[in-house]
C-alpha positions as YAML, in Angstrom:
chain: A
units: angstrom
residues:
- id: 1
  name: MET
  ca: [39.97, 97.70, -75.82]
- id: 2
  name: ALA
  ca: [36.95, 98.58, -73.74]
- id: 3
  name: CYS
  ca: [35.42, 95.22, -74.53]
- id: 4
  name: ASN
  ca: [38.56, 93.41, -73.33]
- id: 5
  name: ASP
  ca: [38.59, 95.42, -70.09]
- id: 6
  name: GLN
  ca: [34.97, 94.51, -69.42]
- id: 7
  name: PHE
  ca: [35.71, 90.87, -70.16]
- id: 8
  name: PHE
  ca: [38.64, 90.79, -67.74]
- id: 9
  name: ALA
  ca: [36.60, 92.57, -65.04]
- id: 10
  name: ALA
  ca: [33.78, 90.03, -65.38]
- id: 11
  name: ALA
  ca: [36.29, 87.16, -65.32]
- id: 12
  name: ALA
  ca: [37.85, 88.59, -62.16]
- id: 13
  name: ARG
  ca: [34.42, 88.76, -60.48]
- id: 14
  name: LEU
  ca: [33.68, 85.15, -61.39]
- id: 15
  name: THR
  ca: [37.03, 83.93, -60.07]
- id: 16
  name: ALA
  ca: [36.44, 85.89, -56.83]
- id: 17
  name: GLN
  ca: [33.08, 84.16, -56.30]
- id: 18
  name: PRO
  ca: [34.55, 80.69, -55.64]
- id: 19
  name: SER
  ca: [36.93, 82.09, -53.00]
- id: 20
  name: ARG
  ca: [34.03, 83.84, -51.23]
- id: 21
  name: LEU
  ca: [31.99, 80.67, -51.48]
- id: 22
  name: ALA
  ca: [34.87, 78.58, -50.16]
- id: 23
  name: SER
  ca: [35.38, 81.05, -47.30]
- id: 24
  name: PHE
  ca: [31.67, 80.85, -46.40]
- id: 25
  name: ALA
  ca: [31.72, 77.04, -46.60]
- id: 26
  name: LEU
  ca: [34.78, 76.94, -44.34]
- id: 27
  name: ARG
  ca: [33.15, 79.25, -41.76]
- id: 28
  name: LEU
  ca: [29.92, 77.24, -41.86]
- id: 29
  name: THR
  ca: [31.80, 73.95, -41.44]
- id: 30
  name: THR
  ca: [33.78, 75.39, -38.53]
- id: 31
  name: ALA
  ca: [30.62, 76.66, -36.81]
- id: 32
  name: LEU
  ca: [28.83, 73.33, -37.24]
- id: 33
  name: THR
  ca: [31.86, 71.44, -35.92]
- id: 34
  name: LEU
  ca: [32.05, 73.68, -32.84]
- id: 35
  name: CYS
  ca: [28.32, 73.21, -32.17]
- id: 36
  name: ALA
  ca: [28.69, 69.43, -32.46]
- id: 37
  name: LEU
  ca: [31.68, 69.43, -30.08]
- id: 38
  name: LEU
  ca: [29.85, 71.62, -27.59]
- id: 39
  name: GLY
  ca: [26.86, 69.30, -27.62]
- id: 40
  name: ALA
  ca: [29.07, 66.21, -27.37]
- id: 41
  name: CYS
  ca: [30.76, 67.42, -24.18]
- id: 42
  name: GLY
  ca: [27.43, 67.44, -22.31]
- id: 43
  name: PHE
  ca: [26.99, 71.20, -22.17]
- id: 44
  name: HIS
  ca: [23.43, 72.42, -21.79]
- id: 45
  name: LEU
  ca: [21.81, 75.57, -20.52]
- id: 46
  name: ARG
  ca: [20.58, 75.58, -16.93]
- id: 47
  name: SER
  ca: [16.97, 74.54, -16.86]
- id: 48
  name: SER
  ca: [14.41, 74.82, -14.12]
- id: 49
  name: ALA
  ca: [14.93, 72.70, -11.01]
- id: 50
  name: THR
  ca: [12.88, 69.55, -10.66]
- id: 51
  name: LEU
  ca: [12.32, 69.20, -6.94]
- id: 52
  name: PRO
  ca: [10.86, 65.85, -5.85]
- id: 53
  name: PHE
  ca: [8.08, 67.39, -3.74]
- id: 54
  name: GLU
  ca: [5.04, 69.54, -4.45]
- id: 55
  name: SER
  ca: [5.19, 71.99, -1.53]
- id: 56
  name: MET
  ca: [7.74, 73.16, 1.00]
- id: 57
  name: PHE
  ca: [7.97, 75.36, 4.08]
- id: 58
  name: ILE
  ca: [11.25, 77.17, 4.78]
- id: 59
  name: SER
  ca: [12.10, 78.14, 8.35]
- id: 60
  name: GLY
  ca: [15.20, 79.68, 9.89]
- id: 61
  name: SER
  ca: [17.41, 82.58, 8.88]
- id: 62
  name: PRO
  ca: [15.08, 85.16, 7.26]
- id: 63
  name: SER
  ca: [17.64, 86.55, 4.78]
- id: 64
  name: PHE
  ca: [18.63, 83.12, 3.41]
- id: 65
  name: ALA
  ca: [15.10, 81.72, 3.59]
- id: 66
  name: THR
  ca: [13.79, 84.64, 1.54]
- id: 67
  name: LEU
  ca: [16.42, 84.13, -1.18]
- id: 68
  name: LEU
  ca: [15.88, 80.38, -1.25]
- id: 69
  name: GLY
  ca: [12.09, 80.77, -1.36]
- id: 70
  name: ARG
  ca: [12.44, 83.16, -4.29]
- id: 71
  name: ALA
  ca: [14.69, 80.67, -6.11]
- id: 72
  name: VAL
  ca: [12.25, 77.80, -5.50]
- id: 73
  name: ARG
  ca: [9.30, 79.83, -6.78]
- id: 74
  name: ALA
  ca: [11.19, 81.07, -9.85]
- id: 75
  name: GLY
  ca: [13.00, 77.87, -10.79]
- id: 76
  name: SER
  ca: [10.63, 75.01, -10.02]
- id: 77
  name: SER
  ca: [7.01, 73.99, -9.82]
- id: 78
  name: THR
  ca: [7.23, 73.48, -6.03]
- id: 79
  name: ARG
  ca: [5.01, 75.77, -3.94]
- id: 80
  name: VAL
  ca: [6.50, 77.58, -0.94]
- id: 81
  name: THR
  ca: [3.89, 77.66, 1.82]
- id: 82
  name: ASP
  ca: [3.49, 79.99, 4.80]
- id: 83
  name: ASN
  ca: [2.34, 77.20, 7.11]
- id: 84
  name: PRO
  ca: [4.36, 74.04, 7.84]
- id: 85
  name: LYS
  ca: [1.14, 71.99, 8.09]
- id: 86
  name: ASP
  ca: [0.36, 72.75, 4.44]
- id: 87
  name: ALA
  ca: [3.80, 71.63, 3.21]
- id: 88
  name: GLN
  ca: [4.95, 68.21, 2.09]
- id: 89
  name: VAL
  ca: [8.49, 68.93, 3.37]
- id: 90
  name: ILE
  ca: [10.03, 71.41, 5.81]
- id: 91
  name: LEU
  ca: [13.43, 72.88, 5.10]
- id: 92
  name: GLN
  ca: [14.97, 74.19, 8.29]
- id: 93
  name: ILE
  ca: [17.88, 76.59, 7.96]
- id: 94
  name: VAL
  ca: [19.84, 75.56, 11.05]
- id: 95
  name: GLY
  ca: [22.49, 78.24, 10.84]
- id: 96
  name: GLU
  ca: [24.03, 80.95, 8.70]
- id: 97
  name: GLN
  ca: [27.42, 82.45, 9.44]
- id: 98
  name: ASN
  ca: [29.78, 85.04, 7.91]
- id: 99
  name: GLU
  ca: [33.45, 85.14, 8.93]
- id: 100
  name: ARG
  ca: [36.45, 87.33, 8.12]
- id: 101
  name: VAL
  ca: [39.85, 85.68, 8.54]
- id: 102
  name: ILE
  ca: [43.14, 87.55, 8.13]
- id: 103
  name: LEU
  ca: [45.39, 85.73, 5.69]
- id: 104
  name: SER
  ca: [48.42, 88.03, 5.61]
- id: 105
  name: LEU
  ca: [49.83, 91.16, 7.21]
- id: 106
  name: SER
  ca: [52.24, 93.76, 5.87]
- id: 107
  name: GLY
  ca: [55.62, 94.44, 7.45]
- id: 108
  name: SER
  ca: [54.02, 97.20, 9.54]
- id: 109
  name: GLY
  ca: [51.31, 94.84, 10.84]
- id: 110
  name: ARG
  ca: [48.49, 96.06, 8.62]
- id: 111
  name: VAL
  ca: [46.05, 93.67, 6.99]
- id: 112
  name: ARG
  ca: [46.95, 92.85, 3.39]
- id: 113
  name: GLU
  ca: [44.67, 89.94, 2.59]
- id: 114
  name: LEU
  ca: [41.39, 88.65, 4.03]
- id: 115
  name: GLN
  ca: [39.39, 85.50, 3.49]
- id: 116
  name: LEU
  ca: [35.62, 85.78, 3.62]
- id: 117
  name: ARG
  ca: [33.80, 82.62, 4.66]
- id: 118
  name: TYR
  ca: [30.12, 81.95, 4.39]
- id: 119
  name: ARG
  ca: [28.40, 78.89, 5.86]
- id: 120
  name: VAL
  ca: [24.82, 77.81, 5.83]
- id: 121
  name: SER
  ca: [23.56, 74.58, 7.36]
- id: 122
  name: TYR
  ca: [20.15, 73.06, 6.80]
- id: 123
  name: ARG
  ca: [18.08, 69.91, 7.19]
- id: 124
  name: LEU
  ca: [15.04, 68.60, 5.35]
- id: 125
  name: ASN
  ca: [12.17, 66.83, 7.14]
- id: 126
  name: ASP
  ca: [8.78, 65.67, 5.97]
- id: 127
  name: ARG
  ca: [5.62, 66.92, 7.69]
- id: 128
  name: ASP
  ca: [5.82, 64.00, 10.16]
- id: 129
  name: SER
  ca: [9.31, 65.18, 11.26]
- id: 130
  name: ARG
  ca: [11.08, 62.24, 9.61]
- id: 131
  name: GLU
  ca: [14.53, 63.28, 8.42]
- id: 132
  name: LEU
  ca: [14.88, 63.26, 4.63]
- id: 133
  name: LEU
  ca: [18.25, 65.03, 4.52]
- id: 134
  name: PRO
  ca: [20.42, 65.11, 7.64]
- id: 135
  name: VAL
  ca: [22.03, 68.38, 8.72]
- id: 136
  name: SER
  ca: [24.19, 69.44, 5.78]
- id: 137
  name: GLU
  ca: [26.43, 72.44, 5.31]
- id: 138
  name: VAL
  ca: [27.38, 74.58, 2.34]
- id: 139
  name: GLN
  ca: [30.65, 76.40, 2.88]
- id: 140
  name: LEU
  ca: [32.07, 79.03, 0.53]
- id: 141
  name: LYS
  ca: [35.32, 81.03, 0.66]
- id: 142
  name: ARG
  ca: [36.55, 84.09, -1.19]
- id: 143
  name: ASP
  ca: [39.90, 85.86, -0.87]
- id: 144
  name: LEU
  ca: [40.05, 89.64, -0.77]
- id: 145
  name: THR
  ca: [43.08, 91.93, -0.93]
- id: 146
  name: TYR
  ca: [42.82, 94.80, 1.49]
- id: 147
  name: ASN
  ca: [44.16, 98.34, 1.32]
- id: 148
  name: ASP
  ca: [43.77, 100.92, 4.11]
- id: 149
  name: SER
  ca: [43.74, 103.79, 1.63]
- id: 150
  name: ASP
  ca: [40.65, 102.42, -0.15]
- id: 151
  name: VAL
  ca: [38.42, 101.45, 2.78]
- id: 152
  name: LEU
  ca: [35.06, 102.39, 1.18]
- id: 153
  name: GLY
  ca: [35.81, 100.56, -2.05]
- id: 154
  name: LYS
  ca: [36.93, 97.45, -0.19]
- id: 155
  name: GLU
  ca: [33.81, 97.52, 2.00]
- id: 156
  name: GLN
  ca: [31.67, 97.60, -1.14]
- id: 157
  name: GLU
  ca: [33.70, 94.77, -2.68]
- id: 158
  name: GLU
  ca: [33.29, 92.74, 0.51]
- id: 159
  name: GLY
  ca: [29.53, 93.31, 0.44]
- id: 160
  name: LEU
  ca: [29.36, 92.16, -3.20]
- id: 161
  name: LEU
  ca: [31.40, 89.05, -2.44]
- id: 162
  name: ILE
  ca: [29.16, 88.14, 0.50]
- id: 163
  name: ARG
  ca: [26.05, 88.63, -1.64]
- id: 164
  name: ASP
  ca: [27.55, 86.46, -4.39]
- id: 165
  name: MET
  ca: [28.47, 83.74, -1.88]
- id: 166
  name: ARG
  ca: [24.91, 83.79, -0.53]
- id: 167
  name: ASN
  ca: [23.51, 83.45, -4.07]
- id: 168
  name: ASP
  ca: [25.95, 80.60, -4.80]
- id: 169
  name: ALA
  ca: [24.85, 78.87, -1.58]
- id: 170
  name: VAL
  ca: [21.19, 79.16, -2.65]
- id: 171
  name: GLN
  ca: [22.02, 77.47, -5.96]
- id: 172
  name: GLN
  ca: [23.97, 74.70, -4.21]
- id: 173
  name: VAL
  ca: [21.11, 74.04, -1.78]
- id: 174
  name: MET
  ca: [18.68, 73.91, -4.73]
- id: 175
  name: ARG
  ca: [20.87, 71.29, -6.46]
- id: 176
  name: ARG
  ca: [21.08, 69.26, -3.26]
- id: 177
  name: LEU
  ca: [17.32, 69.44, -2.80]
- id: 178
  name: GLN
  ca: [16.88, 68.02, -6.31]
- id: 179
  name: ALA
  ca: [18.68, 64.89, -5.14]
- id: 180
  name: ALA
  ca: [16.50, 64.47, -2.02]
- id: 181
  name: ARG
  ca: [14.29, 61.41, -1.69]
- id: 182
  name: LEU
  ca: [10.88, 61.45, -0.07]
- id: 183
  name: GLU
  ca: [11.75, 58.29, 1.86]
- id: 184
  name: PRO
  ca: [13.51, 58.93, 5.19]
- id: 185
  name: ALA
  ca: [17.31, 58.86, 5.13]
- id: 186
  name: ALA
  ca: [18.78, 55.52, 6.13]
- id: 187
  name: LYS
  ca: [20.62, 55.50, 9.46]
- id: 188
  name: ILE
  ca: [24.15, 54.12, 9.33]
- id: 189
  name: ALA
  ca: [24.84, 51.66, 12.13]
- id: 190
  name: PRO
  ca: [28.08, 52.24, 14.08]
...
């Protein structure tokens, strides 16, 4: 009897092996298929920016210029100079603006919802003051629910949203700078 029990136990282990192997093969096939689909859709990790110039000077709003300069140094081979005469191009931050707009009020006239707006406008010139990119604007909006009983928390949330909008604007300006040409922008005749 003991011999039969051992035989049946060994047979059960052998029959369990193919199901484990089939399960592994199915998981492997599924993973490979998902990787192939992900690659086929054009997905790729963000790589460093390839800016079409070797050096740049950033002037204008100190807070935005500092963030943008940090992004250029970290994400590209372009040098950020301290002197406009040493730079191949000059990025001028023309304006930066934060706004708060009330979207809705409660029945008692208290603010229920706000919209935060962030705008930054810029232009790109070469060292001879020829315009490479005309004045362009990046505009971002975020909605924020507001509650009078949680003023400190909402102030912190507003600060985080503004910081995130500023970081998003830096990334958008970086992408737009990648598309810049070193030839002056063509003027459109009226």
